[in-house]
C-alpha positions in Angstrom: 221.0 2.3 -25.7 224.4 0.6 -26.3 227.0 0.9 -23.5 230.4 -0.5 -23.0 231.9 -1.4 -19.6 235.4 -2.2 -18.7 236.6 -3.8 -15.5 240.3 -3.4 -14.4 242.2 -4.9 -11.5 245.7 -3.3 -10.4 248.3 -3.8 -7.9 250.7 -1.2 -6.7 253.9 -2.7 -7.3 254.8 -5.2 -10.1 258.1 -6.6 -9.1 258.6 -10.1 -10.4 261.0 -11.2 -7.5 260.7 -12.4 -3.8 263.0 -11.0 -0.9 264.2 -13.6 1.3 266.0 -13.1 4.5 269.2 -15.1 5.5 267.1 -16.5 8.4 264.6 -18.1 5.7 266.7 -20.8 5.2 268.6 -23.8 6.6 272.3 -24.3 5.7 274.7 -27.1 5.3 278.3 -27.5 6.4 280.7 -27.4 3.4 279.8 -30.4 1.0 281.9 -31.8 -1.8 281.4 -33.6 -5.2 283.6 -34.7 -7.9 283.0 -35.0 -11.7 285.2 -36.6 -14.3 284.7 -35.4 -17.8 286.7 -36.5 -21.1 287.2 -33.8 -24.0 288.3 -34.3 -27.4 289.4 -31.2 -29.1 287.5 -29.3 -26.3 284.0 -31.0 -26.9 282.8 -33.2 -23.8 282.4 -36.8 -24.8 280.7 -37.9 -21.5 278.1 -36.4 -19.1 276.8 -34.0 -21.8 273.2 -34.0 -20.5 273.7 -33.3 -17.1 273.5 -29.9 -15.8 273.1 -28.2 -12.3 270.4 -25.7 -13.6 266.9 -25.1 -13.0 264.6 -26.2 -15.9 264.5 -22.8 -17.3 268.0 -22.7 -17.9 269.0 -20.3 -15.0 271.6 -21.7 -12.5 270.9 -22.4 -8.9 274.0 -20.8 -7.8 274.6 -17.7 -5.4 277.9 -16.1 -5.3 279.6 -17.3 -8.6 280.1 -16.1 -12.1 277.4 -16.9 -14.6 278.8 -19.4 -16.8 280.1 -22.7 -15.7 282.4 -24.8 -18.0 281.2 -28.3 -18.7 282.9 -30.2 -16.2 282.0 -27.7 -13.4 278.4 -27.7 -14.4 278.5 -31.7 -14.0 280.0 -31.4 -10.7 277.2 -29.0 -9.6 274.8 -31.4 -10.9 276.4 -34.4 -9.0 276.1 -32.3 -5.9 272.6 -31.5 -6.1 271.7 -34.9 -7.1 273.6 -36.2 -3.9 271.6 -33.8 -1.9 268.1 -33.4 -3.5 266.5 -31.8 -0.4 268.5 -28.6 -1.0 267.6 -25.9 -3.2 270.6 -23.8 -3.6 274.5 -23.7 -4.0 276.1 -21.1 -2.0 279.7 -19.7 -3.2 281.2 -22.8 -4.6 284.8 -23.3 -5.2 286.1 -25.5 -7.9 289.5 -27.5 -7.8 290.2 -28.8 -11.4 292.7 -31.2 -12.4 293.2 -32.0 -16.2 295.7 -33.9 -18.2 296.1 -34.3 -22.1 296.1 -31.9 -25.1 294.1 -33.4 -27.7 292.3 -36.0 -25.8 291.9 -34.3 -22.3 290.5 -35.5 -18.9 289.3 -33.4 -16.3 288.3 -33.9 -12.8 286.6 -31.3 -11.0 285.7 -31.2 -7.2 283.3 -28.6 -6.0 283.0 -27.2 -2.4 280.1 -25.5 -1.3 277.4 -24.8 1.1 274.0 -25.8 0.4 270.6 -24.0 1.4 266.9 -24.9 1.6 263.7 -22.9 2.3 262.7 -23.3 5.8 259.2 -24.7 6.0 
């Protein structure tokens, strides 16, 4: 008289990542960008809202430590802003010049190759 039914759909593998091959991307030559930022007692006074990250907070950098300092983050932001057609920053190198003690001024230049997914 009464019946229950259950419908289920499954897949074999539930991996949450996509594997890319090196040849799936187009690469730039080495490109650079510079950021200047001022600090007072280690607290950034300018460019505090600029960030070189995806909207979910993860970084778009391959081949670098997971945590950037604020000046490096702004330099990555500038690099991505100057090259909007690219998706990834590959193996960045940072050159930092700073001066001061209580009021510190830092200039960071980032050099990296950029990559974008081929169409």
